C-alpha positions as CSV (number, residue, x, y, z in Angstrom):
1,X,99.0,118.2,42.1
2,X,98.3,119.7,45.6
3,X,98.3,116.3,47.2
4,X,101.5,115.3,45.4
5,X,103.2,118.4,46.7
6,X,102.0,117.6,50.2
7,X,103.3,114.1,50.1
8,X,106.6,115.1,48.4
9,X,107.1,117.7,51.1
10,X,106.3,115.2,53.9
11,X,108.9,112.7,52.6
12,X,111.4,115.4,52.1
13,X,111.1,116.4,55.7
14,X,111.3,112.8,56.8
15,X,114.5,112.3,54.8
16,X,116.0,115.5,56.3
17,X,115.1,114.3,59.8
18,X,116.6,110.9,59.2
19,X,119.9,112.6,58.1
20,X,119.9,114.6,61.3
21,X,119.1,111.5,63.3
22,X,122.0,109.5,61.9
23,X,124.5,112.3,61.6
24,X,124.5,113.4,65.3
25,X,125.7,110.8,67.9
26,X,123.5,112.3,70.6
27,X,120.3,111.7,68.6
28,X,121.4,108.2,67.7
29,X,122.3,107.3,71.3
30,X,119.1,108.6,72.9
31,X,116.7,107.3,70.2
32,X,118.2,103.9,69.5
33,X,121.2,102.8,71.6
34,X,120.1,103.8,75.0
35,X,116.5,102.3,74.7
36,X,118.1,99.0,73.7
37,X,120.6,99.2,76.6
38,X,117.7,100.0,79.0
39,X,115.9,96.9,77.7
40,X,119.0,94.7,78.4
41,X,119.4,96.3,81.8
42,X,115.8,96.0,82.9
43,X,115.5,92.3,81.8
44,X,118.6,91.3,83.8
45,X,118.6,93.6,86.9
46,X,116.2,91.4,88.9
47,X,118.2,88.2,88.3
48,X,115.9,85.2,88.4
49,X,113.1,87.3,89.9
50,X,113.0,85.6,93.2
51,X,114.0,87.1,96.6
52,X,115.7,84.2,98.4
53,X,118.2,83.7,101.2
54,X,117.8,87.2,102.8
55,X,120.4,87.6,105.6
56,X,118.9,87.4,109.1
57,X,120.2,86.8,112.6
58,X,119.2,84.8,115.7
59,X,119.5,86.3,119.1
60,X,120.0,83.2,121.2
61,X,119.7,84.1,124.9
62,X,118.7,80.5,125.8
63,X,121.6,78.6,124.1
64,X,119.6,75.3,124.4
65,X,119.0,72.4,122.2
66,X,115.6,73.8,121.2
67,X,117.1,77.2,120.4
68,X,119.8,75.6,118.2
69,X,117.1,73.6,116.5
70,X,115.2,76.8,115.7
71,X,118.3,78.2,114.2
72,X,118.6,75.2,111.9
73,X,115.0,75.5,110.9
74,X,115.4,79.1,110.0
75,X,118.3,78.2,107.7
76,X,116.2,75.5,106.0
77,X,113.5,77.8,104.6
78,X,114.3,79.4,101.1
79,X,113.3,83.0,102.0
80,X,115.9,83.6,104.7
81,X,119.4,82.6,105.6
82,X,120.9,82.8,109.1
83,X,124.2,84.7,108.8
84,X,124.7,85.6,112.4
85,X,123.9,84.1,115.8
86,X,124.1,86.9,118.4
87,X,123.9,87.0,122.2
88,X,122.1,90.3,122.7
89,X,119.6,92.5,120.9
90,X,121.9,95.6,120.9
91,X,124.2,93.8,118.4
92,X,121.2,92.6,116.3
93,X,119.8,96.2,116.2
94,X,123.1,97.6,115.0
95,X,123.3,94.9,112.3
96,X,119.8,95.7,111.2
97,X,120.4,99.4,111.0
98,X,123.6,98.8,109.0
99,X,121.6,96.5,106.7
100,X,123.9,93.5,107.3
101,X,120.7,91.7,108.1
102,X,117.0,92.4,107.4
103,X,115.5,90.8,110.5
104,X,116.3,88.9,113.7
105,X,114.5,86.4,116.0
106,X,114.9,86.8,119.7
107,X,114.9,83.4,121.6
108,X,114.5,84.4,125.3
109,X,116.3,83.0,128.3
110,X,114.8,79.8,129.7
111,X,112.8,79.3,126.5
112,X,113.3,75.5,126.4
113,X,112.5,75.0,130.1
114,X,109.4,77.2,129.9
115,X,108.1,75.2,126.9
116,X,108.7,71.9,128.6
117,X,106.9,73.2,131.7
118,X,103.9,74.3,129.6
119,X,104.5,78.0,130.5
120,X,103.6,80.8,128.2
121,X,106.7,82.1,126.4
122,X,107.3,84.6,123.6
123,X,109.5,84.6,120.5
124,X,110.1,88.2,119.3
125,X,110.6,88.9,115.7
126,X,112.0,92.2,114.4
127,X,112.4,92.9,110.7
128,X,113.2,95.8,108.4
129,X,110.0,96.9,106.8
130,X,111.2,100.2,105.2
131,X,111.7,97.9,102.2
132,X,108.2,96.4,101.8
133,X,109.1,93.5,99.5
134,X,112.1,92.5,101.5
135,X,110.2,92.9,104.8
136,X,107.3,90.7,103.6
137,X,109.7,88.0,102.4
138,X,111.6,88.0,105.8
139,X,108.3,87.9,107.7
140,X,107.0,85.0,105.5
141,X,110.2,83.0,106.1
142,X,110.1,83.4,109.9
143,X,106.4,82.6,110.0
144,X,107.0,79.3,108.1
145,X,109.5,78.4,110.8
146,X,107.3,79.5,113.7
147,X,104.4,77.3,112.5
148,X,106.6,74.3,112.9
149,X,107.9,75.5,116.3
150,X,104.3,76.0,117.6
151,X,103.3,72.4,116.8
152,X,106.5,70.6,117.8
153,X,106.1,70.9,121.6
154,X,102.5,69.5,121.4
155,X,103.6,66.5,119.3
156,X,105.2,64.7,122.3
157,X,101.9,64.9,124.2
158,X,99.6,64.0,121.4
159,X,101.6,61.0,120.3
160,X,100.5,59.2,123.5
161,X,96.9,60.0,122.6
162,X,97.2,58.7,119.1
163,X,96.5,62.1,117.5
164,X,98.1,62.3,114.0
165,X,99.9,65.4,112.7
166,X,97.0,66.5,110.4
167,X,94.6,66.5,113.4
168,X,97.1,68.3,115.5
169,X,97.5,71.1,112.9
170,X,93.7,71.5,112.7
171,X,93.6,71.9,116.5
172,X,96.4,74.5,116.6
173,X,95.1,76.3,113.5
174,X,91.4,75.6,113.2
175,X,91.1,77.9,110.2
176,X,93.1,76.7,107.1
177,X,93.9,79.2,104.4
178,X,94.1,78.1,100.8
179,X,96.2,80.8,99.1
180,X,96.4,81.0,95.3
181,X,98.6,83.8,93.9
182,X,96.7,84.8,90.8
183,X,98.5,85.9,87.6
184,X,101.9,85.5,89.2
185,X,101.9,82.0,90.9
186,X,105.7,81.7,91.0
187,X,105.9,85.0,92.9
188,X,108.5,86.2,90.3
189,X,109.3,89.9,90.7
190,X,110.8,90.2,87.2
191,X,107.5,89.3,85.4
192,X,105.5,92.2,86.8
193,X,108.2,94.8,87.4
194,X,110.4,94.7,84.3
195,X,107.7,95.4,81.8
196,X,106.1,98.6,83.3
197,X,109.5,99.9,84.6
198,X,111.0,99.6,81.1
199,X,108.2,101.6,79.6
200,X,108.3,104.2,82.4
201,X,112.0,104.8,81.4
202,X,111.2,104.6,77.7
203,X,108.5,107.3,77.9
204,X,111.1,109.7,79.4
205,X,113.4,109.0,76.5
206,X,110.5,109.6,74.0
207,X,109.5,112.9,75.7
208,X,113.1,114.2,75.7
209,X,113.8,113.2,72.1
210,X,110.8,114.9,70.6
211,X,111.2,118.0,72.7
212,X,114.9,118.3,71.9
213,X,114.4,117.6,68.2
214,X,111.8,120.4,67.8
215,X,113.5,122.7,70.2
216,X,116.8,122.5,68.4
217,X,115.1,123.3,65.1
218,X,113.1,126.3,66.3
219,X,115.8,127.8,68.6
220,X,118.6,127.5,66.0
221,X,116.4,129.0,63.2
222,X,116.7,125.9,61.0
223,X,113.0,125.7,61.0
224,X,112.9,128.1,58.0
225,X,114.7,125.5,55.9
226,X,112.4,122.7,57.2
227,X,109.3,124.7,56.3
228,X,110.6,125.4,52.8
229,X,111.2,121.7,52.3
230,X,107.6,121.0,53.5
231,X,106.3,123.3,50.8
232,X,105.2,125.9,53.4
233,X,102.9,123.5,55.3
234,X,103.5,123.7,59.0
235,X,101.6,120.5,59.8
236,X,103.8,118.7,57.3
237,X,106.9,119.9,59.3
238,X,105.4,118.5,62.5
239,X,104.4,115.1,61.1
240,X,107.5,114.7,59.0
241,X,109.8,115.3,61.9
242,X,107.9,113.0,64.3
243,X,107.6,110.2,61.8
244,X,111.2,108.8,62.0
245,X,111.1,108.8,65.8
246,X,107.7,107.0,65.8
247,X,109.0,104.4,63.4
248,X,112.3,103.9,65.4
249,X,110.5,103.7,68.7
250,X,107.9,101.3,67.3
251,X,110.6,98.9,66.0
252,X,112.2,99.0,69.5
253,X,108.8,98.3,71.0
254,X,108.2,95.3,68.8
255,X,111.7,94.0,69.7
256,X,111.2,94.6,73.4
257,X,107.8,92.7,73.4
258,X,109.2,89.8,71.5
259,X,112.2,89.7,73.9
260,X,110.0,89.8,77.1
261,X,107.0,87.6,76.0
262,X,108.6,85.1,73.6
263,X,112.2,84.8,74.7
264,X,111.9,85.5,78.5
265,X,108.4,83.9,78.6
266,X,106.7,86.6,80.7
267,X,103.1,86.0,81.4
268,X,100.8,87.1,78.5
269,X,97.2,86.0,78.3
270,X,96.5,87.5,74.9
271,X,98.4,87.5,71.6
272,X,101.5,89.6,71.3
273,X,100.1,91.6,68.4
274,X,97.5,93.2,70.7
275,X,100.1,94.5,73.2
276,X,102.3,95.7,70.4
277,X,99.4,97.8,69.0
278,X,98.9,99.3,72.5
279,X,102.6,100.1,72.7
280,X,102.6,101.9,69.4
281,X,99.5,104.0,70.4
282,X,101.4,104.8,73.6
283,X,104.4,106.0,71.7
284,X,102.4,108.2,69.5
285,X,100.5,109.7,72.5
286,X,103.8,110.3,74.3
287,X,105.2,112.1,71.2
288,X,102.1,114.2,71.0
289,X,102.2,115.4,74.6
290,X,105.9,116.1,74.4
291,X,105.3,118.4,71.4
292,X,102.4,120.0,73.1
293,X,104.4,120.8,76.2
294,X,107.1,122.3,74.1
295,X,104.7,124.4,72.1
296,X,103.4,126.1,75.3
297,X,106.8,127.4,76.3
298,X,109.4,126.7,73.5
299,X,112.5,127.4,75.6
300,X,114.6,124.3,75.2
301,X,116.6,124.3,78.5
302,X,113.5,125.0,80.6
303,X,111.2,122.7,78.7
304,X,113.8,119.8,78.9
305,X,113.8,120.2,82.7
306,X,110.0,120.3,82.9
307,X,109.6,117.3,80.6
308,X,112.1,115.3,82.7
309,X,110.0,116.1,85.8
310,X,106.8,115.2,83.9
311,X,108.3,111.8,82.9
312,X,109.5,111.1,86.4
313,X,106.0,111.8,87.8
314,X,104.7,109.4,85.3
315,X,106.6,106.7,87.2
316,X,104.4,107.4,90.2
317,X,101.1,107.9,88.4
318,X,101.6,104.7,86.5
319,X,100.4,102.9,89.6
320,X,103.2,100.3,89.6
321,X,104.5,100.9,93.1
322,X,101.4,102.4,94.7
323,X,97.8,102.1,93.5
324,X,96.5,105.3,92.0
325,X,93.0,104.8,93.4
326,X,94.5,104.9,96.9
327,X,95.9,108.4,96.3
328,X,94.1,111.6,97.1
329,X,91.2,112.2,94.6
330,X,93.0,115.2,93.1
331,X,96.1,113.2,92.2
332,X,94.0,110.3,91.0
333,X,92.3,112.7,88.5
334,X,95.7,114.2,87.6
335,X,97.0,110.8,86.6
336,X,94.7,110.8,83.6
337,X,97.0,113.4,82.0
338,X,99.8,111.0,81.8
339,X,99.8,108.5,78.9
340,X,101.8,106.0,80.9
341,X,98.9,105.6,83.3
342,X,96.5,104.4,80.7
343,X,99.2,102.3,79.1
344,X,100.0,100.4,82.3
345,X,96.3,99.8,83.0
346,X,95.6,98.4,79.5
347,X,98.8,96.2,79.4
348,X,98.1,94.8,82.8
349,X,94.7,93.6,81.6
350,X,96.2,92.2,78.4
351,X,98.9,90.4,80.3
352,X,96.6,88.8,82.8
353,X,93.1,88.7,81.2
354,X,92.7,87.7,77.6
355,X,89.1,89.1,77.3
356,X,89.2,92.3,79.3
357,X,88.3,95.0,76.7
358,X,85.2,95.9,78.7
359,X,87.5,97.0,81.6
360,X,90.0,99.2,79.7
361,X,88.1,100.6,76.7
362,X,87.9,104.1,78.3
363,X,91.6,104.2,78.8
364,X,92.1,103.2,75.2
365,X,89.9,106.2,74.1
366,X,91.8,108.6,76.3
367,X,95.2,107.3,75.0
368,X,94.0,107.8,71.4
369,X,92.6,111.3,72.2
370,X,96.1,112.5,73.1
371,X,96.7,112.7,69.4
372,X,94.5,115.8,69.3
373,X,97.4,117.6,71.0
374,X,99.4,117.4,67.7
375,X,96.9,119.7,66.1
376,X,96.8,122.1,69.0
377,X,100.6,122.1,69.2
378,X,100.9,122.8,65.5
379,X,98.5,125.7,65.8
380,X,100.3,127.2,68.8
381,X,103.8,126.9,67.2
382,X,102.6,128.3,63.9
383,X,101.1,131.4,65.6
384,X,104.2,132.0,67.7
385,X,106.6,131.8,64.8
386,X,104.5,133.8,62.5
387,X,104.9,136.6,65.0
388,X,108.7,136.2,64.6
389,X,108.4,136.7,60.8
390,X,108.3,133.0,59.8
391,X,105.7,132.5,57.0
392,X,104.4,129.2,55.9
């Protein structure tokens, strides 16, 4: 009979929370509509995932046949596109600062005559590196052109000696580099940015939804009715209120993973079921830490601001844009308090290595251990509201 009352109380609280969730547009928007909109947004924002035809300029101070040939070569590589041919560096610098271009190549005066006379000459490359991904693409595009330019003057001389192009390239560049971009051979930005960035945004929504749901109950005094429906069990209140959100977020997680890995064909070395399980564990852990943060200081306006800051910091500690192990040791240790950090580490292994459990098992244990916070939060909230005259 006791267990029946417990289960009946749990489902009564679940039913009550579902009614609240569906009757208030704000709840429905933040828990269902916005996560789906975010999924659509994140899977389309990067286009085809390739950075191509970045605008650059040529500062042609030589105005010779060779300089015009260099301009044509720069327009031929896929990474960059010559949009301006300027006569001085002042114009190029202004265009770079205004972001009309992301780089420019300076061809000095008397460049062609110096090359033909076998004199040393310099081509100066300037590029915007405040944007690391853009800067690296511009640099790569110009380097592809410069390799051709370096060999071209020597070909006229070596042709008389019977030296073929392969031998000439080995003389100019005695060390050949065989580069193999592992796990993302197409150099597609979408495949490795969309997945973690979506979950960084999703975890903020989870944190806010759970905190607001409990905060609205406790601050409005409706918690008394909720406790009554839970047959006086405070833990039933907590689990019953969290259950609809966990189910809703889990369904969205399944849909998001199917969309990314089956429809969009993102790289995945393991089966999709494994990564869905990790996503659900992450959702539960994020709900737990949101409830725990609320229980420490259950003032809704303040705690919403703090949770927003906590979720934003998770974007940094996830290690997507900057490696966590390169941070100061204090911040590296601090990152362990963010579920998103462990989620990103585990999903990276699952996406790129099918048999990598030995590398992430500790992160899995930490992610599961966040569930202990549900018990602590329940104990803290129960004590605080018992002092206000609420009896379970």
